[in-house]
N, C-alpha and C positions, 0 to 999 in steps of 0.2 A: 764831407769836404773832399775835394779833388785837387791834387797838386800835380805839377809836372805834365801839363797838357802839351806834350810834344816839344822837342827841341831841334827843329830842322836846321841844318847847317851849323851845328854847334862846334864841329871839329874841321873847319875849312882847311887849316894848315896841314892837317893829317890826311886830307883828301879821302876822308872816311865818312860817307853819308850816314846820317842817323837813320835808324829804321823808322817805319811808319809811326805816326803819333801814337802815344800810349798814355794810359791813365794809371796813376798810383792812387789807390783808395786807402785812406787812413781813418780809422774810427776814432773820434774824439769824444771822450766821456767828460762831462762837466762843462764849465762855461768858457774854457780857454779858446780863444780864436787868434788868428794872426794879428789882428789889430789890437789885441789885448796883451800881446806879449810884453812881459815886464822882466827886468833883471831879477834873478833869484836873491832871496835874503841871504846876507852874509853874517857870519858870527866869528867870534874869537875862537877858532877851532884849533885843536892840537895839530900842527903841521905833520905830525907823524902818521896821521890817518888820511888815506886817499879817498876811502868810501866809508860812510857811516849810515847805517840803517837803524831807524828807531821805531820799534813796534809796528812793523809793516804788515798789513793784511790785504789779501786779495781773494775775492770770492767769485765763482762763476755759477750763478744760480744757487743751488743748495750745496755745492762743492766748495770747500775751503781749500784753496790752493796754497795759501800762505796764512799762517796764524800767529800774529804778534811776533814777527821775526826781528830780532835786533842783532846787528853784526858790525864789526869795525875791521877794515882792511888797511894794513899799513902801506905807506908810500914806498914804492919800489919792491913790493912783495909779489911773489908768485903764489897766488891764493887759489885753491880749488874748491868748488862746490861739488860734492860727491854724493850720489844717491841713486836709487833705482828709478825707473821711468815713473812719472807721475808724482814724484816727491816734492816738486815745486821749484827745482833749481833753475830751469829755463825761464819760468815765470819771474823769478827774482832777477835774472839777468835782463829780461825785457823791461822791468821796472827801472832798473839802473840806466838802461839805454834810452829810456823815454818812449819806447814802443808800446807801452801800456802804462796805466795810472793806478796807483794803489787805492783801495777803498778806505784805508786808514794808515796812519803813520807817515813818516817822512824819509826822504832819500837825500843825503848830502854828499856832494863830490867836491873835494878840495875846499871844504869849509863853506860851500854855498848850497842853499836849499834849492833842489831841482824842481820844486812843485810847479813853477810856471816857466820852466826852461824847456823848449821843444827839443826833439831829438837832435836836429841838425846844429843846435847851439850848445849842446853838452860837450864837455872836453873828453869824449870817449869815441872809440871806433870799435866796430864789431866784426869778427871773423866767423862766418857760418860754415857748417858742415857741407852745405851745398855750393860753396865757393862764391856764388852770386857774381861771377865775372860778366862783363859786357861781351856778348859773342861777336859783335861787329868790330871790336877794337882789338888791336894787338896788345902784347904784354906791356910794352912801354906806355901806351896811352891808357890802359887799364890802371896801371899804378899811378899815373899822373892825374887821373880824373879828379880826385879830391883837391889837388893843388890848383887845378884850373878853375874849379868851382869857387875857390877862395880868392882867385885873382892873383895868385903868386906869380911874380915876374918869370918870364921864360928861362932866363939864365939860372935862376934859383931852382926852378922846376928841374932843369936838366941835371944840375949838380945833385939835388936830393934824390931824384929817381935813380940816377947812376950809382950813387953810394948805396942806396937800399937794395938795388938789384944785385950788386956785388955781394952785399952782406948775406942775402938769402940765396945766392948762387943761381941766379936766373939771367945773368947778363947776356949769355949766348942765345937767349930765347926772345930777345927784345921785339922782333918783328913777327913772331908767331901769333896766330889766333888761338883762343882757348881750346877749340876742337882739335888743334894740333899738339896738345900737351897731354902728358900722363896725369893721373890723379895727384901724384905727389908734386908735380910741377905746378898744377893749377892751385894746389893748396899754398905753395910758396908764393905764388903771385898774389893770391888773396891776402896773405899775411903782409906782403910788401905794400900792397895798396892801403892797408890799415895803418901800418906804422910810419909810412912816409909823411903822414899828417902830424906826427909827433903828438899824439894824444896823451893826456895825463893818465888815462886808464885804457887798457886794451881788453875788451870782452871777447872771450873765445867760447863758442857754443859747440862743443863736441867736434872740433875741427878735424880730428883725425879718424873719426868713426867710420868713414867710408873706405879707408885704406887697408891694404893687406897687412898682416902682422909684422913682417920684417920691415916694411917701409914705415909703418906706424912707430915702431921702436926707434928707427933711425931719426925720424922727425921729432920724437919726444926729446931726444938728446939735443938736437939742434935748437928746438924751441927753448929749452932750459938755458942753453948757452947764450942764445940771442937775448933773452930777457935779462940776464946778468950784465951783458954788454950795454944794452940800451938803458937799463935802470927804470924802465916803464913799469907801472903796476899792471900785472896780468891777473884777471879774474877768469878762471878756467872752469867750464862746466863739463863734467864727465860722469859716466856710470862705471868706468873702468878703474878698478881699485889699483891695479899695477901702475896705470898711467898717473893717477893722483899721487901715489906713494913715491914714484921715482922723480917727479918734477917739482913738487910743491914745497914751499917754505912752511905753509900751514894749510890745513884742510878743515872744512866744515862738512860734517856728515849730516845729510838731511833725510827725513822720513815723514811722510804724511803732512807736509807743510811746516814742519818744525826743524830747527837745527838741534840735533841731539848731542853732538860733541864737536868741539873745536880744539885743534892742537897741531903740533908738528907731526910729520909722518911717523916718527919712531914712537912718540908718546901715544898716539891713537892706536897704532898696531900693537904695541907691547902692553898697553894699559887701557883696553876698552872698558867703558863704564856700563854698557848695557848688552843684553843678548843680541840686539839688532846690530850694533856696531861690531861686536865680536865675530858674528857670523857673516856680515856683509863684507867686512874688510878682511878678505882671506878666509881660510878654513879654520874652524875652532871646535874643539871638543867641549861639551857642556855636561856637567853632572850635578844633580841636586844633592843637598846635604843639610845637616844641622850642626851649628857651632857647638862644640863640646867644651871648649875652654882653652887654656894656654899650657904649653910646656916650654918654659923658658921664653925665648923670643918667638917661638912658633905658635900658630893658632892651629888647633886640632878640629877637624870637621868630620863628623860621622857621615859616611856615604854607603851606597849599595855595594861598593867593592871594599869596604873596610875603612878604617880611619886614615885620613890624609892630612899631612902637615903642610902648612904654607907659611912663608915668611914675609909676604907682602899683602897689604890690605889697605882699603881707602882710609886715609887719615881722618877724613871728615865724618866717618861713621864707624866708630870703634865697635868691634865685634861683641855681641852679647850672648852668653851661653843660652842655648835653647832656641836661638834665632834661626829660622830657615834661610838658606842662601843657595846661590848657584855658583859653582866654580867653573872656570874656563882655563883651558890649556891648549896652546897651539900644537898642531901635529909634529912640527919639526923640533919641538922642545922635548918630546918623549924619546927615551933611549930604549933600544931593544938589545937583548942578549939571550943566549940559549938558557932555557929554564934550568935552575938548580934547586936543591931542597931548601936553601936558606932564603928567607924573605926579609930583605932590609926595609927600612921605613920608606913609604911611598912606592914600593915595588909591588906590582900585581902579577899573579899568574894568569896568563892570557893565551888564547889560541888564535892563530892567523886564519882568517876566513877568506881573504882574497888579497891579491897583490897586482899592482899595475906598474909595469916598467915604463918610464918616460924619459929615458936618456940619462940625464945627470942625477936623477933621483928615482926612488921606488916608493910608491904609495901602498901602504898596508891598511887593510881593514881588520880589526881585531875585536875579540869579545872577552870580557872578564865578568863572571857572574852574569847579570842581566844587562850589562852596559856594553854597548858597541862604540868603538872609538877608532880614530884614524891616526896613523903615524907616517911621517914623511922622513925617509932616510936617504942621505946623500950616498950614492953608490961608491964614491971615492972613500967614504969613511967606513964602509962595511968590510973592507979587506977581502973582497970576494965572497963574503958570507951572504947567503940568501935564506929567506924563510918562506918556503912554499906553503900554500894553503894546507891547513891541518897541523902545522908546526906548533908545538908548545914553546912559549917564550916567556921571558920575564920583561916587564915593561916598567921603566922608572919614570915617574912623574916628579921632576925636581921641585922641591918646596918653593924655590924662588920664582918658578915659572907658573905656579898656580895663582889665579886671580879671582877675587871675590867680586861678582857683578852686583850692580845696584838694583836689578830687578829679577 
């Protein structure tokens, strides 16, 4: 099917000729055609949910991009899909936008089944990493494009475009063309063009990925503030763990077409359930062991570096003596001190193998017995003390910071 076979003279009042006729090609799988378009099924859905996915699957030949994915995103929530390349997060975003169709399962937006709702009739807008701005239009007309397509009166167009341009800080760029803008400015314009249509859900596909670090951090803060002011549901796709942690109300971590953990930033970072989540979301030290039993409120685990005590464990799976397990501890949770003869509980005699100074903190690589692990120490908290390679140290693994993983 081909749509959009040229729109000559579409912007006469802007005195901006449309480029030569173009064709947008859309692959349509299944029987849906324009003349078959029907309203999506509605149901008595909990208004708290903006997006509901039920056992969604998508295959590309022998590759399973999504495997029975179920998810619910709250209205007004900043929700991030986080995972490595190829995990299925962009495929999931495309199914919600209607740019692709699932092989199984259903997608509901605002309580309506989207099975027969084409992309342009879904209550969503998408912001892409590539910006996708019209090169022949200036900033004002790029932002107003969706409103014109909907036939919004000119006076209302002017009011809404002006308000959104001020909100994203591009009012002074109204007559510039995209090639006259920086990357950060183009991303602001793309964002304004999406939100001026007042969608129920804004889909963002790694929109900051092409920007440099400092600008990316600045726009992260601006995006978070903007979402809170607008109250629109944001579904944000990223592979950047810091980005997801700093902006999101909740995060779904994805791997190999599955959602492996959902929660707020703190719970996912502080209490990862699997090796993958622990190591993908920041740095994490892992050590294998065997559960030995209890000492009061603590669980004792035998490891290669000796017995370790921990005071937190998954409530759903009580520890069983003799059970094999994997412990995790974040590098910043480990404390270093000069080695002394006394070994308190959970304290290891270790040797510094390497150190990397990175401004606010120093990263240490240590070894104890046959276990290598990392420690992250804030330089302000070391009182000028450094541990060069070869230094013997004592490393404390706090019982409350050790986590038993599920795999």
